[in-house]
Biopython code that builds the backbone (N, CA, C, O; Angstrom):
import numpy as np
from Bio.PDB.StructureBuilder import StructureBuilder

atoms = [
    (1, "MET", "N", (-70.793, -76.015, -34.689)),
    (1, "MET", "CA", (-71.587, -76.772, -35.574)),
    (1, "MET", "C", (-72.720, -75.899, -35.278)),
    (1, "MET", "O", (-73.071, -75.831, -34.101)),
    (2, "GLU", "N", (-73.448, -75.110, -36.301)),
    (2, "GLU", "CA", (-74.860, -74.394, -36.322)),
    (2, "GLU", "C", (-76.123, -75.536, -36.385)),
    (2, "GLU", "O", (-77.115, -75.483, -35.658)),
    (3, "LYS", "N", (-75.918, -76.369, -37.207)),
    (3, "LYS", "CA", (-77.299, -77.067, -37.932)),
    (3, "LYS", "C", (-76.837, -78.417, -38.563)),
    (3, "LYS", "O", (-75.800, -78.461, -39.225)),
    (4, "ILE", "N", (-77.431, -79.258, -38.404)),
    (4, "ILE", "CA", (-77.108, -80.720, -39.156)),
    (4, "ILE", "C", (-78.461, -80.488, -40.301)),
    (4, "ILE", "O", (-79.625, -80.147, -40.088)),
    (5, "LYS", "N", (-77.649, -80.879, -41.734)),
    (5, "LYS", "CA", (-78.649, -80.909, -42.794)),
    (5, "LYS", "C", (-78.830, -82.299, -43.104)),
    (5, "LYS", "O", (-77.885, -83.047, -43.352)),
    (6, "VAL", "N", (-80.005, -82.644, -43.092)),
    (6, "VAL", "CA", (-80.722, -84.000, -43.668)),
    (6, "VAL", "C", (-81.129, -84.129, -44.649)),
    (6, "VAL", "O", (-82.039, -83.312, -44.787)),
    (7, "ILE", "N", (-80.964, -84.888, -45.755)),
    (7, "ILE", "CA", (-81.545, -85.208, -46.882)),
    (7, "ILE", "C", (-81.734, -86.505, -47.319)),
    (7, "ILE", "O", (-80.834, -87.309, -47.561)),
    (8, "LEU", "N", (-83.202, -86.735, -47.435)),
    (8, "LEU", "CA", (-83.609, -88.319, -47.779)),
    (8, "LEU", "C", (-83.845, -88.363, -49.302)),
    (8, "LEU", "O", (-85.010, -88.056, -49.556)),
    (9, "ASN", "N", (-83.288, -88.578, -50.131)),
    (9, "ASN", "CA", (-83.597, -89.047, -51.508)),
    (9, "ASN", "C", (-84.185, -90.328, -51.980)),
    (9, "ASN", "O", (-83.559, -91.366, -52.196)),
    (10, "ARG", "N", (-85.687, -90.098, -52.140)),
    (10, "ARG", "CA", (-86.165, -91.236, -52.462)),
    (10, "ARG", "C", (-86.016, -91.821, -53.694)),
    (10, "ARG", "O", (-86.140, -93.038, -53.830)),
    (11, "LYS", "N", (-85.775, -91.119, -54.561)),
    (11, "LYS", "CA", (-85.239, -91.912, -55.716)),
    (11, "LYS", "C", (-84.305, -92.646, -55.774)),
    (11, "LYS", "O", (-84.438, -93.779, -56.237)),
    (12, "SER", "N", (-83.163, -92.199, -55.334)),
    (12, "SER", "CA", (-81.909, -93.094, -55.400)),
    (12, "SER", "C", (-81.640, -93.708, -54.170)),
    (12, "SER", "O", (-80.510, -94.125, -53.917)),
    (13, "ASN", "N", (-82.788, -93.825, -53.201)),
    (13, "ASN", "CA", (-82.392, -94.575, -52.014)),
    (13, "ASN", "C", (-81.622, -94.252, -51.049)),
    (13, "ASN", "O", (-81.530, -95.129, -50.190)),
    (14, "THR", "N", (-80.760, -92.885, -50.786)),
    (14, "THR", "CA", (-79.914, -92.796, -49.972)),
    (14, "THR", "C", (-80.413, -91.372, -49.124)),
    (14, "THR", "O", (-81.219, -90.507, -49.466)),
    (15, "LEU", "N", (-79.614, -91.502, -47.918)),
    (15, "LEU", "CA", (-79.761, -90.382, -46.989)),
    (15, "LEU", "C", (-78.396, -90.096, -46.647)),
    (15, "LEU", "O", (-77.484, -90.887, -46.407)),
    (16, "ASP", "N", (-78.399, -88.627, -46.666)),
    (16, "ASP", "CA", (-77.080, -87.692, -46.521)),
    (16, "ASP", "C", (-77.433, -87.008, -45.396)),
    (16, "ASP", "O", (-78.541, -86.492, -45.255)),
    (17, "VAL", "N", (-76.220, -86.958, -44.270)),
    (17, "VAL", "CA", (-76.318, -86.238, -43.372)),
    (17, "VAL", "C", (-75.109, -85.327, -43.222)),
    (17, "VAL", "O", (-73.961, -85.770, -43.256)),
    (18, "TRP", "N", (-75.422, -83.940, -43.044)),
    (18, "TRP", "CA", (-73.999, -82.952, -43.181)),
    (18, "TRP", "C", (-73.981, -82.351, -41.755)),
    (18, "TRP", "O", (-74.945, -82.047, -41.052)),
    (19, "PHE", "N", (-72.735, -82.258, -41.510)),
    (19, "PHE", "CA", (-72.657, -81.693, -40.252)),
    (19, "PHE", "C", (-71.738, -80.026, -40.354)),
    (19, "PHE", "O", (-71.541, -79.222, -39.443)),
    (20, "ASP", "N", (-71.393, -79.962, -41.566)),
    (20, "ASP", "CA", (-70.866, -78.649, -42.130)),
    (20, "ASP", "C", (-71.555, -78.583, -43.516)),
    (20, "ASP", "O", (-72.449, -79.344, -43.887)),
    (21, "GLU", "N", (-70.990, -77.518, -44.263)),
    (21, "GLU", "CA", (-71.493, -77.003, -45.554)),
    (21, "GLU", "C", (-70.917, -78.116, -46.534)),
    (21, "GLU", "O", (-69.738, -78.471, -46.544)),
    (22, "PRO", "N", (-72.065, -78.688, -47.475)),
    (22, "PRO", "CA", (-71.799, -79.609, -48.319)),
    (22, "PRO", "C", (-70.607, -79.307, -49.280)),
    (22, "PRO", "O", (-69.845, -80.230, -49.567)),
    (23, "GLU", "N", (-70.372, -77.813, -49.892)),
    (23, "GLU", "CA", (-69.665, -77.135, -50.652)),
    (23, "GLU", "C", (-68.258, -77.322, -50.165)),
    (23, "GLU", "O", (-67.365, -77.188, -51.002)),
    (24, "LYS", "N", (-67.912, -77.638, -48.827)),
    (24, "LYS", "CA", (-66.537, -78.262, -48.347)),
    (24, "LYS", "C", (-66.171, -79.624, -48.849)),
    (24, "LYS", "O", (-65.016, -80.019, -48.689)),
    (25, "GLU", "N", (-66.861, -80.201, -49.308)),
    (25, "GLU", "CA", (-66.530, -81.762, -49.712)),
    (25, "GLU", "C", (-65.271, -81.685, -50.671)),
    (25, "GLU", "O", (-65.251, -81.083, -51.744)),
    (26, "TYR", "N", (-64.239, -82.384, -50.114)),
    (26, "TYR", "CA", (-63.139, -82.553, -51.076)),
    (26, "TYR", "C", (-63.010, -83.994, -51.525)),
    (26, "TYR", "O", (-62.998, -84.372, -52.696)),
    (27, "ILE", "N", (-62.920, -84.715, -50.491)),
    (27, "ILE", "CA", (-62.977, -86.232, -50.838)),
    (27, "ILE", "C", (-63.963, -86.982, -50.570)),
    (27, "ILE", "O", (-64.869, -86.374, -50.000)),
    (28, "CYS", "N", (-64.202, -88.344, -50.801)),
    (28, "CYS", "CA", (-65.385, -89.156, -50.171)),
    (28, "CYS", "C", (-64.299, -90.835, -49.842)),
    (28, "CYS", "O", (-63.423, -91.376, -50.518)),
    (29, "GLU", "N", (-64.756, -91.090, -48.865)),
    (29, "GLU", "CA", (-64.439, -92.408, -48.456)),
    (29, "GLU", "C", (-65.289, -93.582, -48.221)),
    (29, "GLU", "O", (-66.188, -93.550, -47.381)),
    (30, "GLU", "N", (-65.027, -94.646, -48.956)),
    (30, "GLU", "CA", (-66.204, -95.690, -48.705)),
    (30, "GLU", "C", (-65.822, -96.715, -47.555)),
    (30, "GLU", "O", (-64.683, -97.183, -47.569)),
    (31, "THR", "N", (-66.682, -97.074, -46.594)),
    (31, "THR", "CA", (-66.423, -97.883, -45.543)),
    (31, "THR", "C", (-66.586, -99.063, -45.911)),
    (31, "THR", "O", (-65.935, -99.906, -45.295)),
    (32, "GLY", "N", (-67.344, -99.452, -46.841)),
    (32, "GLY", "CA", (-67.499, -100.930, -47.226)),
    (32, "GLY", "C", (-68.623, -101.089, -46.566)),
    (32, "GLY", "O", (-68.652, -102.319, -46.539)),
    (33, "GLU", "N", (-69.593, -100.740, -46.001)),
    (33, "GLU", "CA", (-70.768, -100.930, -45.457)),
    (33, "GLU", "C", (-72.084, -100.204, -45.698)),
    (33, "GLU", "O", (-73.009, -100.013, -44.909)),
    (34, "GLU", "N", (-71.924, -99.763, -47.255)),
    (34, "GLU", "CA", (-72.969, -99.115, -47.620)),
    (34, "GLU", "C", (-73.024, -97.308, -47.150)),
    (34, "GLU", "O", (-73.958, -96.512, -47.244)),
    (35, "ILE", "N", (-71.851, -97.149, -46.719)),
    (35, "ILE", "CA", (-71.965, -95.641, -46.246)),
    (35, "ILE", "C", (-70.683, -94.952, -46.724)),
    (35, "ILE", "O", (-69.611, -95.551, -46.808)),
    (36, "ILE", "N", (-70.848, -93.700, -47.023)),
    (36, "ILE", "CA", (-69.887, -93.088, -47.568)),
    (36, "ILE", "C", (-69.074, -92.214, -46.810)),
    (36, "ILE", "O", (-69.922, -91.862, -45.990)),
    (37, "LEU", "N", (-68.239, -91.722, -46.549)),
    (37, "LEU", "CA", (-67.652, -90.396, -45.354)),
    (37, "LEU", "C", (-67.407, -89.427, -46.572)),
    (37, "LEU", "O", (-66.887, -89.838, -47.609)),
    (38, "LYS", "N", (-67.843, -87.997, -46.381)),
    (38, "LYS", "CA", (-67.690, -86.901, -46.894)),
    (38, "LYS", "C", (-66.829, -86.083, -45.751)),
    (38, "LYS", "O", (-67.128, -85.791, -44.593)),
    (39, "LYS", "N", (-65.462, -85.786, -46.649)),
    (39, "LYS", "CA", (-64.461, -85.100, -45.859)),
    (39, "LYS", "C", (-63.996, -83.809, -46.503)),
    (39, "LYS", "O", (-64.013, -83.784, -47.733)),
    (40, "ASP", "N", (-63.613, -82.809, -45.895)),
    (40, "ASP", "CA", (-63.268, -81.800, -46.487)),
    (40, "ASP", "C", (-61.588, -81.801, -46.400)),
    (40, "ASP", "O", (-61.028, -82.840, -46.051)),
    (41, "LYS", "N", (-60.928, -80.795, -46.675)),
    (41, "LYS", "CA", (-59.341, -80.753, -46.982)),
    (41, "LYS", "C", (-58.700, -81.139, -46.363)),
    (41, "LYS", "O", (-57.739, -81.776, -46.797)),
    (42, "ASP", "N", (-58.949, -80.909, -44.723)),
    (42, "ASP", "CA", (-58.326, -81.236, -43.828)),
    (42, "ASP", "C", (-58.709, -82.636, -43.052)),
    (42, "ASP", "O", (-58.651, -82.865, -41.844)),
    (43, "ASN", "N", (-59.119, -83.503, -44.130)),
    (43, "ASN", "CA", (-59.627, -84.960, -43.814)),
    (43, "ASN", "C", (-60.700, -84.963, -42.666)),
    (43, "ASN", "O", (-61.045, -86.060, -42.225)),
    (44, "ARG", "N", (-61.239, -83.848, -42.164)),
    (44, "ARG", "CA", (-62.400, -83.975, -41.304)),
    (44, "ARG", "C", (-63.796, -84.710, -41.735)),
    (44, "ARG", "O", (-64.322, -84.227, -42.737)),
    (45, "VAL", "N", (-64.359, -85.627, -41.221)),
    (45, "VAL", "CA", (-65.759, -85.982, -41.676)),
    (45, "VAL", "C", (-66.649, -84.291, -41.677)),
    (45, "VAL", "O", (-66.703, -83.440, -40.790)),
    (46, "ILE", "N", (-67.118, -84.311, -42.759)),
    (46, "ILE", "CA", (-68.165, -83.153, -42.423)),
    (46, "ILE", "C", (-69.631, -83.797, -42.782)),
    (46, "ILE", "O", (-70.700, -83.191, -42.709)),
    (47, "GLY", "N", (-69.443, -85.168, -43.189)),
    (47, "GLY", "CA", (-70.896, -85.469, -43.581)),
    (47, "GLY", "C", (-70.832, -87.050, -44.019)),
    (47, "GLY", "O", (-69.719, -87.551, -44.177)),
    (48, "PHE", "N", (-71.995, -87.828, -44.215)),
    (48, "PHE", "CA", (-71.906, -89.204, -44.536)),
    (48, "PHE", "C", (-73.134, -89.239, -45.431)),
    (48, "PHE", "O", (-74.000, -88.366, -45.381)),
    (49, "GLU", "N", (-73.173, -90.271, -46.241)),
    (49, "GLU", "CA", (-74.274, -90.778, -47.018)),
    (49, "GLU", "C", (-74.386, -92.456, -46.750)),
    (49, "GLU", "O", (-73.406, -93.200, -46.762)),
    (50, "LYS", "N", (-75.757, -92.887, -46.512)),
    (50, "LYS", "CA", (-76.102, -94.255, -46.428)),
    (50, "LYS", "C", (-76.598, -94.401, -47.835)),
    (50, "LYS", "O", (-77.310, -93.513, -48.304)),
    (51, "LEU", "N", (-76.294, -95.390, -48.498)),
    (51, "LEU", "CA", (-76.682, -96.213, -49.602)),
    (51, "LEU", "C", (-77.634, -96.949, -49.460)),
    (51, "LEU", "O", (-77.791, -97.382, -48.319)),
    (52, "ASN", "N", (-78.574, -97.356, -50.469)),
    (52, "ASN", "CA", (-79.517, -98.467, -50.352)),
    (52, "ASN", "C", (-80.432, -98.602, -49.056)),
    (52, "ASN", "O", (-80.587, -99.587, -48.335)),
    (53, "LEU", "N", (-80.998, -97.324, -48.965)),
    (53, "LEU", "CA", (-81.909, -97.339, -47.821)),
    (53, "LEU", "C", (-83.327, -97.406, -48.421)),
    (53, "LEU", "O", (-83.969, -96.613, -49.111)),
    (54, "LEU", "N", (-83.563, -98.487, -47.977)),
    (54, "LEU", "CA", (-84.901, -98.871, -48.577)),
    (54, "LEU", "C", (-86.074, -98.353, -47.735)),
    (54, "LEU", "O", (-86.244, -98.782, -46.594)),
    (55, "ILE", "N", (-86.802, -97.529, -48.228)),
    (55, "ILE", "CA", (-88.093, -96.865, -47.637)),
    (55, "ILE", "C", (-89.193, -96.826, -48.037)),
    (55, "ILE", "O", (-89.085, -96.244, -49.116)),
    (56, "ASP", "N", (-90.662, -97.168, -47.816)),
    (56, "ASP", "CA", (-91.726, -97.340, -48.171)),
    (56, "ASP", "C", (-91.754, -95.840, -48.911)),
    (56, "ASP", "O", (-91.541, -94.893, -48.155)),
    (57, "LYS", "N", (-91.963, -95.580, -50.126)),
    (57, "LYS", "CA", (-92.133, -94.472, -50.845)),
    (57, "LYS", "C", (-93.608, -93.531, -50.472)),
    (57, "LYS", "O", (-93.731, -92.327, -50.699)),
    (58, "ASN", "N", (-94.691, -94.462, -49.826)),
    (58, "ASN", "CA", (-95.868, -93.904, -49.414)),
    (58, "ASN", "C", (-96.099, -93.593, -47.986)),
    (58, "ASN", "O", (-97.184, -93.268, -47.505)),
    (59, "VAL", "N", (-94.884, -93.733, -47.297)),
    (59, "VAL", "CA", (-95.044, -93.478, -45.960)),
    (59, "VAL", "C", (-94.162, -92.126, -45.716)),
    (59, "VAL", "O", (-93.051, -91.907, -46.200)),
    (60, "ASN", "N", (-94.720, -91.489, -45.075)),
    (60, "ASN", "CA", (-93.624, -90.316, -44.318)),
    (60, "ASN", "C", (-92.810, -90.933, -43.382)),
    (60, "ASN", "O", (-93.129, -92.012, -42.882)),
    (61, "VAL", "N", (-91.842, -90.378, -43.114)),
    (61, "VAL", "CA", (-90.567, -90.494, -42.376)),
    (61, "VAL", "C", (-90.541, -89.799, -41.438)),
    (61, "VAL", "O", (-90.433, -88.590, -41.645)),
    (62, "PRO", "N", (-90.632, -90.315, -39.989)),
    (62, "PRO", "CA", (-90.850, -89.339, -38.822)),
    (62, "PRO", "C", (-89.262, -89.126, -38.764)),
    (62, "PRO", "O", (-88.383, -89.904, -39.137)),
    (63, "ILE", "N", (-89.136, -87.786, -38.160)),
    (63, "ILE", "CA", (-87.892, -87.380, -37.615)),
    (63, "ILE", "C", (-87.604, -86.961, -35.927)),
    (63, "ILE", "O", (-88.240, -86.048, -35.401)),
    (64, "GLU", "N", (-86.617, -87.717, -35.217)),
    (64, "GLU", "CA", (-86.903, -87.371, -33.894)),
    (64, "GLU", "C", (-85.509, -86.445, -33.751)),
    (64, "GLU", "O", (-84.505, -86.955, -34.247)),
    (65, "VAL", "N", (-85.366, -85.193, -33.145)),
    (65, "VAL", "CA", (-84.222, -84.671, -33.028)),
    (65, "VAL", "C", (-84.020, -84.232, -31.390)),
    (65, "VAL", "O", (-84.836, -83.474, -30.865)),
    (66, "THR", "N", (-82.945, -84.737, -30.691)),
    (66, "THR", "CA", (-82.597, -84.424, -29.340)),
    (66, "THR", "C", (-81.498, -83.863, -29.200)),
    (66, "THR", "O", (-80.523, -84.333, -29.787)),
    (67, "ALA", "N", (-81.392, -82.923, -28.535)),
    (67, "ALA", "CA", (-80.192, -82.014, -28.226)),
    (67, "ALA", "C", (-79.701, -82.181, -26.766)),
    (67, "ALA", "O", (-80.442, -82.056, -25.790)),
    (68, "THR", "N", (-78.728, -82.398, -26.725)),
    (68, "THR", "CA", (-78.400, -82.792, -25.214)),
    (68, "THR", "C", (-77.102, -81.542, -24.851)),
    (68, "THR", "O", (-76.569, -81.510, -23.742)),
]
sb = StructureBuilder()
sb.init_structure("model")
sb.init_model(0)
sb.init_chain("A")
sb.init_seg("    ")
for serial, (resi, resn, name, xyz) in enumerate(atoms, 1):
    if name == "N":
        sb.init_residue(resn, " ", resi, " ")
    sb.init_atom(name, np.array(xyz, "f"), 0.0, 1.0, " ", f" {name:<3s}", serial, name[0])
structure = sb.get_structure()
C-alpha cells in the first residue's frame, strides 16, 4: 500500500477512506453500523465509508497521521 486516500464530504456528512484505488471497487457491503465496506473483485476490503458523520461545517477538521 503506497498511500491512503481520505475524503470528507461535508454536504453528505460522509467520510471515505481508501486503501487502494477507488476504481477497483466492485461491490459494497453494509455492516449495519452506518459503515459501508468497499471491496474489490477478490472480496478484499479496499476502503470504507462512514455515513452520517456530523461535523460542524464551520470548523476545520484536524488530521493526525502516524506511521509505524
